[in-house]
Phi, psi and omega in degrees: 000139176259158185300324182290344178291328183293343181270350174281148182254098169211157190304304187285324180293321178297318179299314181297322178294321179296318179295319178298312180296320175297319176298318178295316180299314180296322180294321180292315180298313180296320180289332180291331183276336185256032181278153182265131184301306186279320183287330182290334184292321176050037174082352179285324182227162176264117175236148175220152173256121181239145178297155179299139178093344178274154180263131179283164177294166182298135178095345180269133181233147179291134181263153171259182184289354176258012180068025178251169176290129181291129176251114184278137173210169180298321181295313179293324179298315182289322178291317187281348181285340178281134183302325182289344182260010183301335183260008177296150188304321184268008178269156180297145180284128180256128179286172182299328182271005178093356177277179182256149185265124180238147180229145177285108181263311185248108179284153175299140184239121188310304182299329179286313180290330176296332179269007178081020183261181180227150181254126181237151172282130186239161176273189182295339178266003178086012180261145178304138183288316188266018180053043176298156181291099179254015181296130181082005178247150181240128178290130181241243187270162177273129177271339179206102182293322184299315180270003183055056178254130186235142179273133175241122181247160178299139178289144176275138183283000000 
Protein backbone atom coordinates (compact mmCIF):
# COMPACT_ATOMS: atom_id res chain seq x y z
CA UNK A 1 0.00 0.00 0.00
CA UNK A 2 1.16 3.48 -0.75
CA UNK A 3 0.22 6.40 1.52
CA UNK A 4 -2.10 8.01 -1.02
CA UNK A 5 -4.20 4.82 -1.11
CA UNK A 6 -5.21 5.40 2.51
CA UNK A 7 -7.05 8.56 1.56
CA UNK A 8 -9.41 6.80 -0.85
CA UNK A 9 -12.72 5.76 0.59
CA UNK A 10 -13.56 2.18 -0.22
CA UNK A 11 -14.22 -0.77 2.07
CA UNK A 12 -11.19 -3.04 1.71
CA UNK A 13 -8.63 -0.27 1.21
CA UNK A 14 -9.83 1.53 4.32
CA UNK A 15 -9.54 -1.71 6.31
CA UNK A 16 -6.03 -2.28 4.95
CA UNK A 17 -5.04 1.28 5.85
CA UNK A 18 -6.29 0.86 9.40
CA UNK A 19 -4.28 -2.32 9.78
CA UNK A 20 -1.21 -0.61 8.30
CA UNK A 21 -1.51 2.35 10.67
CA UNK A 22 -2.05 0.01 13.62
CA UNK A 23 1.07 -1.95 12.64
CA UNK A 24 3.16 1.22 12.41
CA UNK A 25 1.86 2.41 15.78
CA UNK A 26 2.68 -0.90 17.48
CA UNK A 27 6.16 -0.94 15.94
CA UNK A 28 6.87 2.56 17.27
CA UNK A 29 5.61 1.69 20.76
CA UNK A 30 7.62 -1.55 20.87
CA UNK A 31 10.82 0.14 19.68
CA UNK A 32 10.40 2.97 22.18
CA UNK A 33 10.55 0.56 25.14
CA UNK A 34 13.67 -1.33 24.08
CA UNK A 35 16.11 1.53 23.57
CA UNK A 36 19.65 1.39 24.93
CA UNK A 37 20.58 4.08 27.44
CA UNK A 38 24.19 4.67 26.39
CA UNK A 39 24.04 3.83 22.67
CA UNK A 40 20.92 5.92 22.08
CA UNK A 41 22.57 9.16 23.26
CA UNK A 42 25.04 9.22 20.32
CA UNK A 43 27.03 12.11 21.76
CA UNK A 44 24.06 14.50 21.88
CA UNK A 45 23.47 14.11 25.59
CA UNK A 46 25.42 12.87 28.57
CA UNK A 47 24.03 9.65 29.99
CA UNK A 48 25.42 7.27 32.59
CA UNK A 49 24.31 3.96 34.07
CA UNK A 50 24.62 3.94 37.86
CA UNK A 51 23.92 1.12 40.32
CA UNK A 52 20.75 1.32 42.38
CA UNK A 53 21.21 3.31 45.56
CA UNK A 54 24.07 5.47 44.29
CA UNK A 55 23.71 9.23 44.04
CA UNK A 56 24.27 10.83 40.63
CA UNK A 57 26.27 14.01 40.11
CA UNK A 58 24.46 17.34 40.21
CA UNK A 59 22.17 17.90 37.22
CA UNK A 60 21.72 14.19 36.39
CA UNK A 61 18.19 12.81 36.61
CA UNK A 62 16.77 9.28 36.36
CA UNK A 63 15.02 8.58 33.04
CA UNK A 64 11.90 6.52 32.47
CA UNK A 65 11.23 4.25 29.49
CA UNK A 66 9.81 7.16 27.47
CA UNK A 67 13.10 9.11 27.74
CA UNK A 68 11.55 11.62 30.18
CA UNK A 69 12.55 12.43 33.74
CA UNK A 70 11.21 9.69 36.03
CA UNK A 71 8.63 10.88 38.54
CA UNK A 72 8.44 8.66 41.58
CA UNK A 73 5.11 8.03 43.29
CA UNK A 74 3.63 5.25 45.43
CA UNK A 75 1.70 3.98 42.41
CA UNK A 76 4.72 3.81 40.07
CA UNK A 77 6.88 2.30 42.82
CA UNK A 78 4.43 -0.55 43.39
CA UNK A 79 3.86 -1.21 39.67
CA UNK A 80 7.51 -0.99 38.68
CA UNK A 81 8.72 -3.25 41.50
CA UNK A 82 7.29 -6.27 39.65
CA UNK A 83 9.77 -7.81 37.18
CA UNK A 84 7.22 -8.13 34.36
CA UNK A 85 6.50 -4.37 34.49
CA UNK A 86 10.10 -3.14 34.09
CA UNK A 87 9.42 -1.95 30.52
CA UNK A 88 6.23 0.00 31.29
CA UNK A 89 6.42 3.59 30.01
CA UNK A 90 6.48 5.32 33.43
CA UNK A 91 8.97 2.91 35.05
CA UNK A 92 12.67 3.82 35.42
CA UNK A 93 14.93 2.84 32.51
CA UNK A 94 17.11 -0.14 33.39
CA UNK A 95 20.46 -0.48 31.60
CA UNK A 96 21.71 -3.78 30.16
CA UNK A 97 23.80 -4.49 33.29
CA UNK A 98 20.84 -3.93 35.65
CA UNK A 99 21.80 -0.42 36.72
CA UNK A 100 19.64 2.69 36.21
CA UNK A 101 19.89 5.22 33.37
CA UNK A 102 20.61 8.87 34.26
CA UNK A 103 20.87 11.85 31.91
CA UNK A 104 22.33 15.31 32.40
CA UNK A 105 19.25 17.54 32.21
CA UNK A 106 20.36 20.71 34.02
CA UNK A 107 23.88 21.85 33.31
CA UNK A 108 25.78 24.07 35.76
CA UNK A 109 25.12 27.74 34.97
CA UNK A 110 27.86 30.32 35.67
CA UNK A 111 25.82 33.18 37.17
CA UNK A 112 23.99 30.73 39.41
CA UNK A 113 27.06 28.90 40.71
CA UNK A 114 28.93 32.21 41.13
CA UNK A 115 26.16 33.29 43.53
CA UNK A 116 26.53 30.03 45.48
CA UNK A 117 23.35 28.55 44.01
CA UNK A 118 22.33 25.25 42.47
CA UNK A 119 20.38 24.45 39.31
CA UNK A 120 17.42 22.04 39.66
CA UNK A 121 14.94 20.55 37.21
CA UNK A 122 11.51 22.03 38.06
CA UNK A 123 7.85 21.32 37.30
CA UNK A 124 5.37 23.77 35.74
CA UNK A 125 5.00 25.65 39.04
CA UNK A 126 8.75 26.16 39.43
CA UNK A 127 9.28 23.61 42.20
CA UNK A 128 12.01 20.94 42.01
CA UNK A 129 10.78 17.69 40.46
CA UNK A 130 12.81 15.28 42.59
CA UNK A 131 12.13 17.01 45.94
CA UNK A 132 15.74 18.11 46.23
CA UNK A 133 16.68 19.83 49.47
CA UNK A 134 15.95 23.48 48.76
CA UNK A 135 15.63 24.49 52.41
CA UNK A 136 17.35 27.84 52.80
CA UNK A 137 17.37 28.41 49.03
CA UNK A 138 15.28 30.86 47.03
CA UNK A 139 14.12 30.14 43.48
CA UNK A 140 15.23 32.83 41.05
CA UNK A 141 15.67 32.78 37.28
CA UNK A 142 15.46 29.92 34.79
CA UNK A 143 18.82 28.88 33.36
CA UNK A 144 17.19 26.73 30.66
CA UNK A 145 13.48 27.20 29.89
CA UNK A 146 13.30 24.26 27.45
CA UNK A 147 14.43 21.71 30.05
CA UNK A 148 12.80 23.66 32.90
CA UNK A 149 15.99 24.21 34.87
CA UNK A 150 15.86 26.88 37.57
CA UNK A 151 18.52 28.47 39.73
CA UNK A 152 18.09 28.39 43.51
CA UNK A 153 20.37 30.71 45.50
CA UNK A 154 20.89 30.99 49.29
CA UNK A 155 18.36 33.23 51.05
CA UNK A 156 19.67 36.44 52.53
CA UNK A 157 19.12 36.76 56.26
